[in-house]
MMTF fields as JSON, N, C-alpha, C and O atoms, coordinates in Angstrom:
{
  "mmtfVersion": "1.0.0",
  "mmtfProducer": "UNKNOWN",
  "numBonds": 451,
  "numAtoms": 452,
  "numGroups": 113,
  "numChains": 1,
  "numModels": 1,
  "chainsPerModel": [1],
  "groupsPerChain": [113],
  "chainIdList": ["A"],
  "bondAtomList": [4, 2, 8, 6, 12, 10, 16, 14, 20, 18, 24, 22, 28, 26, 32, 30, 36, 34, 40, 38, 44, 42, 48, 46, 52, 50, 56, 54, 60, 58, 64, 62, 68, 66, 72, 70, 76, 74, 80, 78, 84, 82, 88, 86, 92, 90, 96, 94, 100, 98, 104, 102, 108, 106, 112, 110, 116, 114, 120, 118, 124, 122, 128, 126, 132, 130, 136, 134, 140, 138, 144, 142, 148, 146, 152, 150, 156, 154, 160, 158, 164, 162, 168, 166, 172, 170, 176, 174, 180, 178, 184, 182, 188, 186, 192, 190, 196, 194, 200, 198, 204, 202, 208, 206, 212, 210, 216, 214, 220, 218, 224, 222, 228, 226, 232, 230, 236, 234, 240, 238, 244, 242, 248, 246, 252, 250, 256, 254, 260, 258, 264, 262, 268, 266, 272, 270, 276, 274, 280, 278, 284, 282, 288, 286, 292, 290, 296, 294, 300, 298, 304, 302, 308, 306, 312, 310, 316, 314, 320, 318, 324, 322, 328, 326, 332, 330, 336, 334, 340, 338, 344, 342, 348, 346, 352, 350, 356, 354, 360, 358, 364, 362, 368, 366, 372, 370, 376, 374, 380, 378, 384, 382, 388, 386, 392, 390, 396, 394, 400, 398, 404, 402, 408, 406, 412, 410, 416, 414, 420, 418, 424, 422, 428, 426, 432, 430, 436, 434, 440, 438, 444, 442, 448, 446],
  "bondOrderList": [1, 1, 1, 1, 1, 1, 1, 1, 1, 1, 1, 1, 1, 1, 1, 1, 1, 1, 1, 1, 1, 1, 1, 1, 1, 1, 1, 1, 1, 1, 1, 1, 1, 1, 1, 1, 1, 1, 1, 1, 1, 1, 1, 1, 1, 1, 1, 1, 1, 1, 1, 1, 1, 1, 1, 1, 1, 1, 1, 1, 1, 1, 1, 1, 1, 1, 1, 1, 1, 1, 1, 1, 1, 1, 1, 1, 1, 1, 1, 1, 1, 1, 1, 1, 1, 1, 1, 1, 1, 1, 1, 1, 1, 1, 1, 1, 1, 1, 1, 1, 1, 1, 1, 1, 1, 1, 1, 1, 1, 1, 1, 1],
  "groupList": [{"groupName": "MET", "atomNameList": ["N", "CA", "C", "O"], "elementList": ["N", "C", "C", "O"], "formalChargeList": [0, 0, 0, 0], "bondAtomList": [1, 0, 2, 1, 3, 2], "bondOrderList": [1, 1, 2], "singleLetterCode": "M", "chemCompType": "L-PEPTIDE LINKING"}, {"groupName": "LYS", "atomNameList": ["N", "CA", "C", "O"], "elementList": ["N", "C", "C", "O"], "formalChargeList": [0, 0, 0, 0], "bondAtomList": [1, 0, 2, 1, 3, 2], "bondOrderList": [1, 1, 2], "singleLetterCode": "K", "chemCompType": "L-PEPTIDE LINKING"}, {"groupName": "GLU", "atomNameList": ["N", "CA", "C", "O"], "elementList": ["N", "C", "C", "O"], "formalChargeList": [0, 0, 0, 0], "bondAtomList": [1, 0, 2, 1, 3, 2], "bondOrderList": [1, 1, 2], "singleLetterCode": "E", "chemCompType": "L-PEPTIDE LINKING"}, {"groupName": "ILE", "atomNameList": ["N", "CA", "C", "O"], "elementList": ["N", "C", "C", "O"], "formalChargeList": [0, 0, 0, 0], "bondAtomList": [1, 0, 2, 1, 3, 2], "bondOrderList": [1, 1, 2], "singleLetterCode": "I", "chemCompType": "L-PEPTIDE LINKING"}, {"groupName": "PHE", "atomNameList": ["N", "CA", "C", "O"], "elementList": ["N", "C", "C", "O"], "formalChargeList": [0, 0, 0, 0], "bondAtomList": [1, 0, 2, 1, 3, 2], "bondOrderList": [1, 1, 2], "singleLetterCode": "F", "chemCompType": "L-PEPTIDE LINKING"}, {"groupName": "ASN", "atomNameList": ["N", "CA", "C", "O"], "elementList": ["N", "C", "C", "O"], "formalChargeList": [0, 0, 0, 0], "bondAtomList": [1, 0, 2, 1, 3, 2], "bondOrderList": [1, 1, 2], "singleLetterCode": "N", "chemCompType": "L-PEPTIDE LINKING"}, {"groupName": "ALA", "atomNameList": ["N", "CA", "C", "O"], "elementList": ["N", "C", "C", "O"], "formalChargeList": [0, 0, 0, 0], "bondAtomList": [1, 0, 2, 1, 3, 2], "bondOrderList": [1, 1, 2], "singleLetterCode": "A", "chemCompType": "L-PEPTIDE LINKING"}, {"groupName": "LEU", "atomNameList": ["N", "CA", "C", "O"], "elementList": ["N", "C", "C", "O"], "formalChargeList": [0, 0, 0, 0], "bondAtomList": [1, 0, 2, 1, 3, 2], "bondOrderList": [1, 1, 2], "singleLetterCode": "L", "chemCompType": "L-PEPTIDE LINKING"}, {"groupName": "ARG", "atomNameList": ["N", "CA", "C", "O"], "elementList": ["N", "C", "C", "O"], "formalChargeList": [0, 0, 0, 0], "bondAtomList": [1, 0, 2, 1, 3, 2], "bondOrderList": [1, 1, 2], "singleLetterCode": "R", "chemCompType": "L-PEPTIDE LINKING"}, {"groupName": "ASP", "atomNameList": ["N", "CA", "C", "O"], "elementList": ["N", "C", "C", "O"], "formalChargeList": [0, 0, 0, 0], "bondAtomList": [1, 0, 2, 1, 3, 2], "bondOrderList": [1, 1, 2], "singleLetterCode": "D", "chemCompType": "L-PEPTIDE LINKING"}, {"groupName": "SER", "atomNameList": ["N", "CA", "C", "O"], "elementList": ["N", "C", "C", "O"], "formalChargeList": [0, 0, 0, 0], "bondAtomList": [1, 0, 2, 1, 3, 2], "bondOrderList": [1, 1, 2], "singleLetterCode": "S", "chemCompType": "L-PEPTIDE LINKING"}, {"groupName": "HIS", "atomNameList": ["N", "CA", "C", "O"], "elementList": ["N", "C", "C", "O"], "formalChargeList": [0, 0, 0, 0], "bondAtomList": [1, 0, 2, 1, 3, 2], "bondOrderList": [1, 1, 2], "singleLetterCode": "H", "chemCompType": "L-PEPTIDE LINKING"}, {"groupName": "GLY", "atomNameList": ["N", "CA", "C", "O"], "elementList": ["N", "C", "C", "O"], "formalChargeList": [0, 0, 0, 0], "bondAtomList": [1, 0, 2, 1, 3, 2], "bondOrderList": [1, 1, 2], "singleLetterCode": "G", "chemCompType": "PEPTIDE LINKING"}, {"groupName": "THR", "atomNameList": ["N", "CA", "C", "O"], "elementList": ["N", "C", "C", "O"], "formalChargeList": [0, 0, 0, 0], "bondAtomList": [1, 0, 2, 1, 3, 2], "bondOrderList": [1, 1, 2], "singleLetterCode": "T", "chemCompType": "L-PEPTIDE LINKING"}, {"groupName": "VAL", "atomNameList": ["N", "CA", "C", "O"], "elementList": ["N", "C", "C", "O"], "formalChargeList": [0, 0, 0, 0], "bondAtomList": [1, 0, 2, 1, 3, 2], "bondOrderList": [1, 1, 2], "singleLetterCode": "V", "chemCompType": "L-PEPTIDE LINKING"}, {"groupName": "TYR", "atomNameList": ["N", "CA", "C", "O"], "elementList": ["N", "C", "C", "O"], "formalChargeList": [0, 0, 0, 0], "bondAtomList": [1, 0, 2, 1, 3, 2], "bondOrderList": [1, 1, 2], "singleLetterCode": "Y", "chemCompType": "L-PEPTIDE LINKING"}, {"groupName": "GLN", "atomNameList": ["N", "CA", "C", "O"], "elementList": ["N", "C", "C", "O"], "formalChargeList": [0, 0, 0, 0], "bondAtomList": [1, 0, 2, 1, 3, 2], "bondOrderList": [1, 1, 2], "singleLetterCode": "Q", "chemCompType": "L-PEPTIDE LINKING"}, {"groupName": "PRO", "atomNameList": ["N", "CA", "C", "O"], "elementList": ["N", "C", "C", "O"], "formalChargeList": [0, 0, 0, 0], "bondAtomList": [1, 0, 2, 1, 3, 2], "bondOrderList": [1, 1, 2], "singleLetterCode": "P", "chemCompType": "L-PEPTIDE LINKING"}],
  "groupTypeList": [0, 1, 2, 3, 2, 4, 3, 3, 5, 6, 2, 1, 7, 2, 8, 7, 1, 8, 3, 7, 9, 10, 11, 12, 1, 13, 12, 14, 13, 3, 9, 4, 14, 0, 12, 15, 12, 11, 16, 8, 12, 7, 1, 16, 14, 15, 13, 8, 2, 2, 5, 17, 12, 3, 5, 7, 7, 17, 1, 14, 10, 14, 8, 10, 14, 14, 6, 9, 2, 13, 14, 9, 17, 7, 3, 9, 9, 14, 14, 2, 16, 7, 12, 10, 6, 10, 4, 12, 9, 12, 1, 3, 4, 14, 8, 9, 14, 6, 5, 6, 3, 8, 3, 8, 13, 5, 2, 8, 12, 9, 10, 6, 7],
  "groupIdList": [1, 2, 3, 4, 5, 6, 7, 8, 9, 10, 11, 12, 13, 14, 15, 16, 17, 18, 19, 20, 21, 22, 23, 24, 25, 26, 27, 28, 29, 30, 31, 32, 33, 34, 35, 36, 37, 38, 39, 40, 41, 42, 43, 44, 45, 46, 47, 48, 49, 50, 51, 52, 53, 54, 55, 56, 57, 58, 59, 60, 61, 62, 63, 64, 65, 66, 67, 68, 69, 70, 71, 72, 73, 74, 75, 76, 77, 78, 79, 80, 81, 82, 83, 84, 85, 86, 87, 88, 89, 90, 91, 92, 93, 94, 95, 96, 97, 98, 99, 100, 101, 102, 103, 104, 105, 106, 107, 108, 109, 110, 111, 112, 113],
  "secStructList": [7, 3, 3, 3, 3, 3, 3, 3, 7, 4, 4, 4, 2, 2, 2, 2, 2, 2, 2, 2, 2, 2, 6, 6, 7, 7, 7, 7, 3, 3, 3, 3, 3, 3, 3, 7, 7, 6, 6, 6, 6, 7, 7, 1, 7, 7, 7, 1, 7, 1, 7, 7, 7, 7, 7, 7, 3, 3, 3, 3, 3, 3, 3, 3, 3, 3, 7, 2, 2, 2, 2, 2, 2, 2, 2, 2, 2, 2, 2, 2, 2, 2, 7, 7, 1, 1, 6, 6, 7, 7, 3, 3, 3, 3, 3, 3, 7, 7, 7, 7, 5, 7, 6, 6, 6, 7, 7, 5, 4, 4, 4, 4, 7],
  "xCoordList": [23.095, 22.828, 23.212, 23.148, 23.612, 23.986, 23.313, 23.143, 22.93, 22.494, 23.692, 24.303, 24.021, 25.119, 24.507, 23.706, 24.89, 24.442, 25.667, 26.644, 25.592, 26.651, 26.132, 25.078, 26.851, 26.522, 27.606, 28.775, 27.2, 28.176, 27.697, 26.56, 28.587, 28.219, 27.404, 27.639, 26.444, 25.53, 26.265, 25.819, 27.371, 28.07, 28.725, 29.153, 28.802, 29.375, 28.312, 28.647, 27.039, 25.953, 26.02, 25.893, 26.211, 26.246, 27.401, 27.247, 28.552, 29.691, 29.383, 29.728, 28.731, 28.361, 27.373, 27.494, 26.397, 25.437, 26.142, 25.782, 27.133, 27.891, 28.648, 28.712, 29.224, 29.94, 28.965, 29.259, 27.815, 26.812, 26.358, 26.218, 26.127, 25.722, 26.795, 26.476, 28.063, 29.154, 29.231, 29.809, 28.649, 28.605, 27.266, 26.973, 26.458, 25.201, 24.061, 23.042, 24.193, 23.126, 22.199, 22.63, 20.919, 19.946, 18.997, 18.306, 18.938, 18.002, 18.712, 19.589, 18.338, 18.871, 17.74, 16.729, 17.929, 17.042, 17.898, 18.948, 17.445, 18.231, 17.419, 16.26, 18.044, 17.435, 18.383, 19.603, 17.813, 18.598, 18.503, 17.408, 19.652, 19.705, 20.605, 21.319, 20.555, 21.433, 22.167, 21.607, 23.421, 24.149, 25.534, 25.922, 26.274, 27.654, 28.429, 27.847, 29.75, 30.629, 31.541, 31.124, 32.783, 33.745, 33.981, 34.244, 33.891, 34.164, 32.932, 32.987, 31.832, 30.6, 30.085, 29.455, 30.351, 29.853, 30.652, 30.27, 31.766, 32.582, 33.556, 34.165, 33.696, 34.705, 35.987, 35.957, 37.089, 38.351, 38.442, 39.193, 37.651, 37.618, 37.933, 37.377, 38.815, 39.195, 38.273, 37.975, 37.825, 36.902, 37.314, 37.996, 36.915, 37.191, 36.182, 36.423, 35.065, 34.014, 34.477, 34.959, 34.335, 34.806, 33.909, 34.401, 32.597, 31.668, 30.779, 29.679, 31.249, 30.466, 29.221, 28.401, 29.058, 27.877, 28.081, 29.167, 27.011, 27.053, 26.296, 25.145, 26.936, 26.311, 25.957, 26.815, 24.717, 24.309, 24.621, 24.266, 25.289, 25.682, 24.764, 24.357, 24.429, 23.598, 24.4, 25.529, 23.814, 24.427, 23.367, 22.185, 23.817, 22.927, 23.161, 24.304, 22.073, 22.14, 21.658, 20.532, 22.522, 22.197, 22.268, 23.301, 21.155, 21.106, 20.831, 20.061, 21.485, 21.245, 21.511, 22.368, 20.782, 21.005, 21.718, 21.292, 22.816, 23.646, 23.949, 23.831, 24.335, 24.77, 26.096, 26.87, 26.35, 27.537, 28.837, 29.728, 28.95, 30.201, 30.438, 31.544, 29.429, 29.544, 30.061, 30.575, 29.93, 30.189, 31.609, 31.789, 32.615, 33.998, 34.469, 35.052, 34.241, 34.668, 33.962, 34.569, 32.684, 31.931, 32.496, 32.711, 32.732, 33.284, 34.668, 34.977, 35.507, 36.848, 36.768, 37.522, 35.861, 35.71, 35.225, 35.709, 34.277, 33.745, 34.837, 35.003, 35.572, 36.636, 37.706, 38.196, 38.06, 39.094, 38.642, 39.413, 37.395, 36.944, 36.327, 36.335, 35.795, 35.15, 35.969, 35.689, 36.975, 37.774, 38.719, 39.341, 38.817, 39.748, 40.73, 41.539, 40.667, 41.532, 41.331, 42.243, 40.138, 39.851, 38.58, 37.802, 38.382, 37.194, 35.944, 35.909, 34.911, 33.639, 33.447, 32.446, 34.389, 34.223, 33.014, 32.401, 32.667, 31.48, 31.78, 32.892, 30.771, 30.861, 30.128, 29.252, 30.501, 29.811, 29.431, 30.269, 28.168, 27.688, 27.207, 26.558, 27.53, 27.134, 26.331, 26.779, 25.127, 24.237, 23.815, 23.673, 23.619, 23.105, 21.622, 20.874, 21.217, 19.814, 19.418, 20.026, 18.413, 18.0, 17.339, 17.571, 16.512, 15.814, 15.296, 15.171, 15.0, 14.362, 13.276, 13.481, 12.128, 11.014, 10.518, 10.18, 10.476, 9.892, 8.385, 7.906, 7.651, 6.2, 5.504, 4.616, 5.88, 5.2, 5.267, 4.274, 6.434, 6.62, 6.833, 6.881, 6.963, 7.241, 8.62, 8.871, 9.521, 10.914, 11.529, 11.188, 12.457, 13.074, 14.587, 15.135, 15.244, 16.689, 17.355, 16.823, 18.524, 19.29, 18.499, 18.674, 17.643, 16.883, 15.867, 15.401, 15.522, 14.595, 15.281, 14.62, 16.607, 17.342, 17.304, 17.865],
  "yCoordList": [20.71, 20.75, 22.118, 23.131, 22.113, 23.345, 23.401, 22.382, 24.614, 24.836, 25.397, 26.374, 24.784, 25.262, 25.812, 25.145, 27.035, 27.635, 27.868, 28.486, 27.366, 27.541, 28.495, 28.249, 29.567, 30.465, 30.221, 30.541, 29.649, 29.217, 29.592, 30.02, 29.422, 29.56, 28.343, 27.232, 28.565, 27.493, 26.301, 25.165, 26.53, 25.412, 24.464, 23.369, 24.875, 24.017, 23.234, 22.465, 23.416, 22.806, 21.279, 20.665, 20.666, 19.195, 18.632, 17.614, 19.285, 18.819, 18.966, 18.087, 20.074, 20.244, 19.171, 18.628, 18.861, 17.806, 16.463, 15.707, 16.156, 14.905, 14.889, 13.858, 16.034, 16.113, 15.909, 15.161, 16.564, 16.39, 14.935, 14.393, 14.297, 12.883, 12.0, 11.049, 12.313, 11.498, 11.609, 10.746, 12.671, 12.84, 12.397, 12.662, 11.724, 11.176, 12.162, 11.868, 13.326, 14.322, 14.103, 14.085, 13.935, 13.749, 14.928, 15.053, 15.786, 16.904, 18.226, 18.604, 18.928, 20.251, 21.153, 20.679, 22.44, 23.449, 24.316, 24.811, 24.497, 25.236, 26.425, 26.285, 27.593, 28.814, 29.426, 29.391, 29.978, 30.716, 32.18, 32.738, 32.804, 34.152, 35.038, 34.556, 36.333, 37.3, 38.048, 38.29, 38.414, 39.154, 39.541, 39.313, 40.135, 40.499, 40.493, 40.553, 40.42, 40.395, 41.604, 42.712, 41.387, 42.478, 43.241, 44.443, 42.565, 43.221, 43.903, 44.44, 43.883, 44.519, 43.97, 44.692, 42.703, 42.07, 42.374, 41.976, 43.079, 43.435, 42.31, 41.745, 41.997, 41.031, 41.818, 43.047, 41.131, 41.822, 42.233, 41.66, 43.244, 43.791, 45.275, 45.97, 45.747, 47.152, 47.962, 47.554, 49.106, 49.945, 51.403, 51.755, 52.236, 53.669, 54.365, 55.473, 53.723, 54.306, 54.338, 53.33, 55.486, 55.619, 54.906, 54.343, 54.915, 54.307, 53.318, 53.673, 52.09, 51.136, 50.628, 49.941, 50.952, 50.512, 49.155, 48.576, 48.667, 47.385, 46.365, 46.587, 45.266, 44.189, 43.052, 42.555, 42.644, 41.493, 40.237, 40.122, 39.303, 38.066, 36.935, 36.886, 36.024, 34.879, 33.898, 33.546, 33.469, 32.502, 31.478, 31.627, 30.447, 29.428, 29.361, 29.305, 29.367, 29.208, 27.798, 27.424, 27.021, 25.642, 25.55, 25.849, 25.132, 25.016, 23.58, 22.866, 23.175, 21.852, 21.904, 22.66, 21.105, 21.007, 19.695, 18.64, 19.768, 18.59, 18.461, 19.425, 17.272, 17.036, 17.767, 17.969, 18.155, 18.943, 18.297, 18.989, 16.979, 16.305, 16.25, 15.932, 16.55, 16.517, 17.831, 17.859, 18.915, 20.258, 20.419, 20.748, 20.199, 20.467, 19.593, 20.123, 18.261, 17.465, 17.87, 17.864, 18.221, 18.639, 19.935, 20.039, 20.909, 22.187, 21.991, 22.583, 21.165, 20.904, 20.326, 20.739, 19.376, 18.778, 19.796, 19.817, 20.636, 21.633, 22.629, 22.936, 23.128, 24.1, 23.466, 24.095, 22.222, 21.546, 21.275, 21.465, 20.83, 20.403, 21.511, 21.417, 22.553, 23.613, 24.894, 25.753, 25.028, 26.242, 26.296, 25.298, 27.483, 27.661, 28.792, 29.143, 29.359, 30.462, 31.705, 32.519, 31.852, 33.064, 33.705, 33.076, 34.972, 35.693, 34.98, 34.436, 34.984, 34.413, 32.954, 32.356, 32.357, 30.958, 30.774, 29.706, 31.795, 31.727, 31.874, 32.217, 31.61, 31.717, 30.556, 29.944, 30.259, 29.254, 29.925, 30.55, 29.79, 30.324, 29.16, 28.239, 29.208, 28.155, 28.802, 29.757, 28.263, 28.793, 27.672, 26.519, 28.024, 27.063, 26.805, 27.712, 25.553, 25.163, 24.591, 23.632, 25.172, 24.751, 23.378, 22.568, 23.111, 21.835, 21.61, 22.551, 20.371, 20.007, 18.989, 18.09, 19.136, 18.219, 17.714, 18.503, 16.396, 15.806, 15.761, 15.079, 16.474, 16.607, 15.257, 14.974, 14.424, 13.148, 12.229, 11.586, 12.157, 11.181, 11.809, 11.097, 13.142, 13.858, 13.53, 13.778, 12.975, 12.774, 14.148, 15.12, 14.2, 15.481, 15.36, 14.278, 16.484, 16.516, 15.875, 15.922, 15.273, 14.666, 13.577, 13.392, 12.865, 11.786, 12.328, 11.586, 13.612, 14.218, 14.616, 14.928, 14.6, 14.982, 13.837, 13.945],
  "zCoordList": [23.244, 21.827, 21.285, 21.982, 20.028, 19.35, 17.99, 17.322, 17.591, 16.223, 15.476, 15.91, 14.362, 13.531, 12.254, 11.599, 11.904, 10.651, 9.774, 10.194, 8.567, 7.582, 6.51, 5.925, 6.248, 5.138, 4.086, 4.299, 2.945, 1.938, 0.537, 0.343, -0.421, -1.83, -2.246, -1.77, -3.14, -3.55, -4.154, -3.993, -4.84, -5.467, -4.455, -4.821, -3.196, -2.151, -1.384, -0.482, -1.729, -0.966, -0.965, 0.095, -2.101, -2.156, -1.34, -0.666, -1.394, -0.581, 0.898, 1.687, 1.298, 2.702, 3.139, 4.237, 2.288, 2.633, 2.824, 3.726, 1.998, 2.172, 3.492, 4.162, 3.87, 5.151, 6.308, 7.24, 6.255, 7.307, 7.392, 8.488, 6.235, 6.221, 6.853, 7.566, 6.595, 7.149, 8.668, 9.328, 9.222, 10.679, 11.262, 12.427, 10.448, 10.933, 11.005, 11.63, 10.388, 10.424, 9.25, 8.097, 9.552, 8.486, 8.375, 7.364, 9.359, 9.329, 9.107, 9.884, 8.051, 7.778, 7.285, 6.765, 7.456, 6.888, 5.984, 6.394, 4.748, 3.767, 3.276, 2.885, 3.302, 2.788, 1.76, 1.925, 0.712, -0.264, 0.125, 0.206, 0.367, 0.918, 0.059, -0.821, 0.332, -0.325, 0.779, 1.848, 0.523, 1.534, 1.076, -0.07, 2.002, 1.727, 3.027, 4.11, 2.915, 4.075, 4.085, 3.748, 4.471, 4.607, 3.313, 3.34, 2.201, 0.924, 0.336, -0.77, 1.064, 0.625, -0.699, -1.471, -0.96, -2.166, -3.406, -4.506, -3.243, -4.403, -4.703, -3.795, -5.947, -6.359, -6.615, -6.683, -6.753, -6.98, -8.447, -9.236, -8.777, -10.122, -10.003, -9.153, -10.848, -10.797, -11.696, -12.818, -11.203, -11.943, -11.788, -10.826, -12.706, -12.61, -11.724, -11.246, -11.507, -10.678, -9.228, -8.711, -8.567, -7.188, -6.199, -5.221, -6.43, -5.498, -6.258, -6.682, -6.43, -7.201, -6.477, -7.087, -5.186, -4.449, -3.8, -3.842, -3.202, -2.505, -3.339, -3.714, -3.62, -4.378, -3.439, -2.71, -3.452, -2.657, -3.453, -4.626, -2.8, -3.458, -3.025, -1.864, -3.934, -3.548, -2.696, -3.036, -1.607, -0.695, -0.296, -0.606, 0.392, 0.933, 2.431, 2.886, 3.202, 4.649, 4.978, 4.652, 5.627, 5.994, 7.516, 8.116, 8.14, 9.599, 10.002, 9.36, 11.089, 11.641, 13.137, 13.593, 13.897, 15.34, 15.6, 15.131, 16.357, 16.604, 18.093, 18.849, 18.497, 19.87, 20.103, 19.167, 21.334, 21.66, 21.184, 20.691, 21.328, 20.974, 19.463, 19.026, 18.674, 17.219, 16.644, 15.526, 17.396, 16.867, 16.341, 15.168, 17.171, 16.756, 15.6, 14.654, 15.631, 14.478, 13.185, 12.114, 13.288, 12.107, 11.531, 10.324, 12.384, 11.925, 11.321, 10.287, 11.952, 11.409, 10.003, 9.122, 9.783, 8.448, 7.424, 6.293, 7.81, 6.879, 6.483, 5.303, 7.461, 7.169, 6.278, 5.341, 6.578, 5.793, 4.357, 3.417, 4.188, 2.863, 2.014, 0.787, 2.639, 1.872, 1.782, 0.946, 2.633, 2.637, 1.452, 1.088, 0.851, -0.261, 0.03, -0.829, 1.223, 1.642, 0.786, 0.642, 0.22, -0.548, -0.016, 0.701, -0.379, 0.07, -0.406, -1.51, 0.437, 0.039, 0.392, -0.001, 1.132, 1.534, 2.443, 2.446, 3.208, 4.044, 5.517, 5.917, 6.309, 7.763, 8.399, 7.788, 9.649, 10.455, 11.772, 12.422, 12.159, 13.429, 14.285, 13.789, 15.573, 16.513, 17.631, 18.265, 17.862, 18.894, 19.845, 19.437, 21.114, 22.088, 21.824, 21.461, 22.014, 21.912, 23.271, 23.746, 23.886, 25.226, 25.211, 26.109, 24.192, 24.149, 22.738, 21.954, 22.424, 21.163, 21.488, 22.303, 20.849, 21.072, 19.728, 18.846, 19.576, 18.374, 18.594, 19.5, 17.78, 17.971, 17.88, 18.684, 16.93, 16.708, 17.925, 18.264, 18.594, 19.676, 21.046, 22.05, 21.102, 22.336, 22.906, 24.085, 22.084, 22.536, 22.751, 22.077, 23.722, 24.077, 24.139, 24.35, 23.953, 24.031, 22.827, 21.718, 23.046, 21.949, 21.218, 20.013, 21.926, 21.269, 20.261, 19.397, 20.364, 19.418, 18.112, 17.121, 18.124, 16.922, 15.931, 14.841]
}
């Protein structure tokens, strides 16, 4: 099992949810976060100020745990459908998950997803 975290712009959230649904994922955790990447939150705006500072940009963090065989097709669809080849498209992080337990039924592993 893998946990996939998508850090995206809020306006892409509904499209990401549709992609996850198309891959059979019904469980997600969504957090509204602030952050910056390589550009330090700066947009491509020219200014006379030498040090405009760091601007935190609003983003959405979407996490879901999926079976191993789902990871690559899911990521391919997200990159294809949400990517615009411009700064700020976001990031995807993939982490190993040792186990999952459904508290209500004590199911474990993939069946708990």
